[in-house]
C-alpha positions as CSV (number, residue, x, y, z in Angstrom):
1,X,0.0,0.0,0.0
2,X,2.7,2.4,1.0
3,X,4.9,1.5,-2.0
4,X,2.1,2.2,-4.5
5,X,1.3,5.6,-2.9
6,X,5.0,6.6,-2.9
7,X,5.3,5.6,-6.6
8,X,2.2,7.6,-7.5
9,X,3.4,10.7,-5.6
10,X,6.8,10.6,-7.5
11,X,5.4,11.8,-10.8
12,X,3.4,14.4,-9.0
13,X,6.6,15.6,-7.3
14,X,8.4,15.7,-10.7
15,X,5.5,17.6,-12.3
16,X,5.5,20.1,-9.4
17,X,9.3,20.5,-9.6
18,X,9.2,21.2,-13.4
19,X,6.2,23.5,-13.0
20,X,8.2,25.5,-10.3
21,X,11.2,25.7,-12.6
22,X,9.1,27.1,-15.4
23,X,7.4,29.6,-13.1
24,X,10.8,30.8,-11.8
25,X,12.2,30.9,-15.3
26,X,9.3,33.1,-16.4
27,X,9.6,35.3,-13.4
28,X,13.4,35.8,-13.8
29,X,13.2,36.4,-17.6
30,X,10.2,38.8,-17.5
31,X,11.5,40.4,-14.3
32,X,14.9,41.3,-15.7
33,X,13.3,42.7,-18.8
34,X,10.9,44.9,-16.9
35,X,13.6,46.0,-14.5
36,X,15.8,46.9,-17.4
37,X,13.0,49.0,-18.9
38,X,12.3,50.7,-15.6
39,X,15.9,51.5,-14.9
40,X,16.8,52.7,-18.4
41,X,13.6,54.6,-19.3
42,X,11.7,55.5,-16.1
43,X,14.4,55.8,-13.5
44,X,16.9,58.1,-15.2
45,X,19.6,55.4,-15.3
46,X,20.6,55.9,-18.9
47,X,23.6,53.6,-19.0
48,X,22.8,50.4,-21.0
49,X,26.5,49.4,-21.4
50,X,27.2,49.7,-17.7
51,X,24.0,47.8,-16.9
52,X,25.1,45.0,-19.2
53,X,28.5,44.9,-17.5
54,X,26.7,44.6,-14.1
55,X,24.8,41.6,-15.5
56,X,28.0,40.0,-16.8
57,X,29.8,40.5,-13.5
58,X,26.9,38.8,-11.7
59,X,27.0,35.9,-14.2
60,X,30.7,35.5,-13.8
61,X,30.6,35.4,-10.0
62,X,27.5,33.3,-9.6
63,X,28.5,30.9,-12.4
64,X,31.7,30.2,-10.5
65,X,29.9,29.7,-7.2
66,X,27.3,27.4,-8.8
67,X,29.8,25.2,-10.6
68,X,32.9,25.2,-8.4
69,X,31.2,25.3,-4.9
70,X,27.6,24.1,-5.4
71,X,28.6,21.7,-8.1
72,X,25.4,22.1,-10.0
73,X,27.2,20.8,-13.1
74,X,30.7,19.3,-13.5
75,X,33.4,21.9,-14.3
76,X,34.6,21.7,-17.9
77,X,38.1,23.1,-18.6
78,X,39.1,24.9,-21.7
79,X,41.6,22.6,-23.5
80,X,43.4,24.9,-25.9
81,X,44.1,28.4,-26.9
82,X,42.0,27.8,-30.0
83,X,39.0,26.9,-27.8
84,X,39.5,30.0,-25.7
85,X,39.5,32.2,-28.8
86,X,36.2,30.6,-29.9
87,X,34.6,31.2,-26.5
88,X,36.0,34.8,-26.6
89,X,34.4,35.4,-30.0
90,X,31.1,34.1,-28.8
91,X,31.4,36.3,-25.7
92,X,31.8,39.5,-27.9
93,X,28.8,38.6,-30.1
94,X,26.8,37.8,-27.0
95,X,27.8,41.2,-25.5
96,X,26.6,43.0,-28.6
97,X,23.2,41.3,-28.5
98,X,22.7,42.2,-24.8
99,X,23.9,45.8,-25.1
100,X,21.7,46.3,-28.2
101,X,18.7,44.9,-26.4
102,X,19.3,47.1,-23.4
103,X,19.9,50.2,-25.6
104,X,16.6,49.6,-27.5
105,X,14.7,49.5,-24.2
106,X,15.6,53.2,-23.7
107,X,13.6,54.1,-26.8
108,X,11.0,51.3,-27.3
109,X,8.2,49.9,-25.2
110,X,8.7,46.3,-23.9
111,X,5.8,45.1,-26.0
112,X,7.3,46.2,-29.3
113,X,10.8,45.1,-28.1
114,X,9.4,41.6,-27.7
115,X,7.6,41.7,-31.0
116,X,10.9,42.4,-32.8
117,X,12.7,39.8,-30.6
118,X,10.3,37.1,-31.8
119,X,11.9,37.3,-35.3
120,X,15.0,35.4,-33.9
121,X,14.1,32.2,-35.9
122,X,14.2,34.2,-39.1
123,X,17.8,35.4,-38.5
124,X,18.8,32.0,-37.2
125,X,17.6,30.4,-40.4
126,X,19.3,33.1,-42.5
127,X,22.7,32.8,-40.8
128,X,22.5,29.0,-40.7
129,X,22.1,29.0,-44.5
130,X,24.7,31.7,-45.2
131,X,27.3,30.2,-42.9
132,X,26.7,26.4,-43.1
133,X,24.6,26.1,-46.3
134,X,22.1,24.2,-44.1
135,X,18.8,24.2,-45.9
136,X,15.4,23.6,-44.4
137,X,12.3,22.4,-46.2
138,X,10.6,25.2,-48.3
139,X,7.5,25.0,-46.1
140,X,9.7,25.8,-43.1
141,X,11.0,28.9,-44.8
142,X,7.4,29.7,-45.8
143,X,6.5,29.8,-42.1
144,X,9.0,32.7,-41.7
145,X,7.0,35.0,-43.9
146,X,4.4,35.8,-41.3
147,X,7.2,36.2,-38.7
148,X,8.6,39.1,-40.6
149,X,5.2,40.4,-41.9
150,X,3.9,40.6,-38.4
151,X,6.7,42.8,-37.3
152,X,6.3,45.1,-40.3
153,X,2.6,45.5,-39.4
154,X,3.4,46.0,-35.7
155,X,6.0,48.6,-36.6
156,X,3.4,50.6,-38.6
157,X,0.9,50.4,-35.7
158,X,3.4,51.2,-32.9
159,X,2.7,54.7,-31.4
160,X,6.1,54.7,-29.6
161,X,8.1,53.7,-32.7
162,X,11.7,55.0,-32.7
163,X,14.0,54.4,-35.6
164,X,17.3,54.2,-33.5
165,X,15.6,51.9,-30.9
166,X,14.2,49.8,-33.7
167,X,17.6,49.4,-35.4
168,X,19.3,48.5,-32.1
169,X,16.5,46.0,-31.4
170,X,16.9,44.3,-34.8
171,X,20.7,44.3,-34.4
172,X,20.4,42.7,-31.0
173,X,18.0,40.0,-32.4
174,X,20.3,39.3,-35.3
175,X,23.4,39.1,-33.0
176,X,21.5,36.7,-30.7
177,X,20.7,34.4,-33.7
178,X,24.3,34.8,-35.0
179,X,25.7,33.7,-31.7
180,X,23.6,30.5,-31.6
181,X,24.7,29.5,-35.1
182,X,28.3,30.5,-34.4
183,X,28.2,28.4,-31.2
184,X,27.1,25.4,-33.2
185,X,30.0,25.9,-35.7
186,X,32.8,26.8,-33.3
187,X,32.1,24.3,-30.5
188,X,30.9,21.5,-32.8
189,X,33.5,18.9,-32.0
190,X,32.9,16.6,-29.1
191,X,36.1,17.6,-27.3
192,X,35.2,21.3,-27.4
193,X,31.5,21.2,-26.5
194,X,30.6,23.1,-23.3
195,X,27.2,23.0,-21.6
196,X,25.5,26.4,-21.3
197,X,26.5,26.8,-17.6
198,X,30.2,26.3,-18.3
199,X,30.0,28.4,-21.4
200,X,28.6,31.3,-19.3
201,X,31.4,30.7,-16.7
202,X,34.0,31.5,-19.4
203,X,32.1,34.0,-21.5
204,X,31.1,36.3,-18.6
205,X,34.6,37.5,-17.4
206,X,35.6,38.1,-21.0
207,X,32.5,40.1,-21.5
208,X,33.2,42.2,-18.4
209,X,36.8,42.9,-19.7
210,X,35.5,43.9,-23.1
211,X,32.7,46.1,-21.8
212,X,34.9,48.0,-19.2
213,X,36.8,50.2,-21.7
214,X,33.6,50.7,-23.8
215,X,31.8,51.9,-20.7
216,X,34.6,54.3,-19.7
217,X,34.7,55.8,-23.2
218,X,30.9,55.9,-24.0
219,X,29.5,56.4,-20.5
220,X,32.2,58.4,-18.7
221,X,29.8,59.9,-16.2
222,X,28.2,56.7,-15.2
223,X,29.6,56.6,-11.6
224,X,28.8,60.2,-10.7
225,X,25.3,59.9,-12.1
226,X,24.7,56.6,-10.4
227,X,25.9,57.9,-7.1
228,X,23.7,60.9,-7.5
229,X,20.7,58.7,-8.2
230,X,21.6,56.5,-5.2
231,X,21.4,59.6,-3.0
232,X,18.0,60.5,-4.4
233,X,16.6,56.9,-4.4
234,X,17.7,54.8,-1.5
235,X,16.8,51.5,-3.3
236,X,19.1,52.2,-6.3
237,X,21.8,49.7,-5.4
238,X,19.3,47.1,-4.4
239,X,17.5,47.5,-7.8
240,X,20.9,47.1,-9.6
241,X,21.8,44.0,-7.5
242,X,18.4,42.3,-7.9
243,X,18.5,43.1,-11.6
244,X,21.9,41.6,-12.1
245,X,21.1,38.5,-10.0
246,X,17.9,38.0,-12.0
247,X,20.0,38.2,-15.3
248,X,22.1,35.2,-14.0
249,X,19.0,33.4,-12.8
250,X,17.4,33.6,-16.2
251,X,20.4,31.8,-17.7
252,X,20.6,29.2,-14.9
253,X,16.9,28.4,-15.2
254,X,17.0,28.4,-19.0
255,X,19.6,25.6,-18.6
256,X,17.6,23.7,-15.9
257,X,14.3,23.9,-17.8
258,X,16.0,22.5,-21.0
259,X,17.6,19.8,-18.9
260,X,14.4,18.6,-17.3
261,X,12.1,19.1,-20.4
262,X,13.5,19.5,-23.9
263,X,14.7,22.1,-26.3
264,X,11.4,22.0,-28.2
265,X,9.4,22.5,-24.9
266,X,11.7,25.5,-24.2
267,X,10.9,27.0,-27.6
268,X,7.2,26.7,-27.0
269,X,7.4,28.1,-23.5
270,X,9.6,30.9,-24.9
271,X,6.9,31.9,-27.3
272,X,4.3,32.0,-24.5
273,X,6.7,33.9,-22.3
274,X,7.0,36.7,-24.9
275,X,3.2,37.1,-24.9
276,X,3.1,37.1,-21.1
277,X,5.8,39.8,-21.0
278,X,3.9,42.0,-23.4
279,X,0.7,41.8,-21.4
280,X,2.5,42.5,-18.1
281,X,4.6,45.4,-19.5
282,X,1.4,47.1,-21.0
283,X,-0.3,46.8,-17.6
284,X,2.7,48.2,-15.7
285,X,4.1,50.9,-18.0
286,X,0.7,51.8,-19.6
287,X,2.3,52.3,-23.0
288,X,-0.4,52.8,-25.7
289,X,-1.1,49.9,-28.1
290,X,-3.1,49.7,-31.2
291,X,-5.2,47.0,-32.8
292,X,-2.8,47.0,-35.7
293,X,0.2,46.5,-33.3
294,X,-1.5,43.7,-31.4
295,X,-2.5,42.0,-34.7
296,X,1.1,42.3,-36.1
297,X,2.6,40.8,-32.9
298,X,0.0,38.0,-33.0
299,X,0.9,37.2,-36.6
300,X,4.6,37.0,-35.7
301,X,4.0,34.7,-32.8
302,X,1.8,32.4,-34.9
303,X,4.6,32.4,-37.5
304,X,7.2,31.4,-34.9
305,X,4.9,28.6,-33.7
306,X,4.4,27.4,-37.3
307,X,8.2,27.6,-38.0
308,X,9.0,25.4,-34.9
309,X,6.4,22.9,-35.9
310,X,7.4,22.6,-39.6
311,X,11.1,22.4,-38.6
312,X,10.2,19.5,-36.2
313,X,8.2,17.6,-38.8
314,X,10.5,18.0,-41.8
315,X,13.8,17.5,-39.9
């Protein structure tokens, strides 16, 4: 009797565990996005490069603690100078994507930022074809048409449209896709493959070193303005700390959700996460939206879902 009850409770515990992981992943991803927007647009903290450096510093420290001390995953060592250079290249591209995304949040509402970000599959397919000549079925490419069309429609119906913010958002989306394709090429051999946690461990310090001189040159008054803001707002440092920790948590939980579910499940959950982020951001920031904008974003999301499904079927 007791053995049957314990066996029946095991799947329930597993379901509860995975559901908790997904909830935490949603919370950290959406939380860091909304906090970025609040700090960069509503709080007067106009330093996206320094903010990215804070994120990367937290990722470097917490990745080390998680792997070396907590042993969440086995430590993987870099085996050659060539492998280090490949990781460094990925780190620079990753930096460009994060900085571009943060810069765009200064000028665009979160809802439109997410709509543009949903076009990642389009850029991934484009770079995969250009760099590896990897072709998908024509029906798979056809599913990308509504992905792009939706963003064009959403752009025309976006009251807060800003050209520079749009260019930075598109650039960040393209860089994110480029990084995923580049990662598959550079770390393709079995001896060089790193799991996402170890890759973050090595990428983050390189990113901090790369961002430091850029911050000094492009945001020279960051410390004086930050200290001034901290005197006006007593929770300034807490917000920065929470924001940086959440940036790491998003990466950690991304890894854990993939590990306990699948990459396909993560993709589906990611599509839903974008829609949730849009709704929450509109409720919090009260940015105006139009029927045309909502329709465009809906078309993009449906295109992304169709792309994922056709790619799975015609693999």
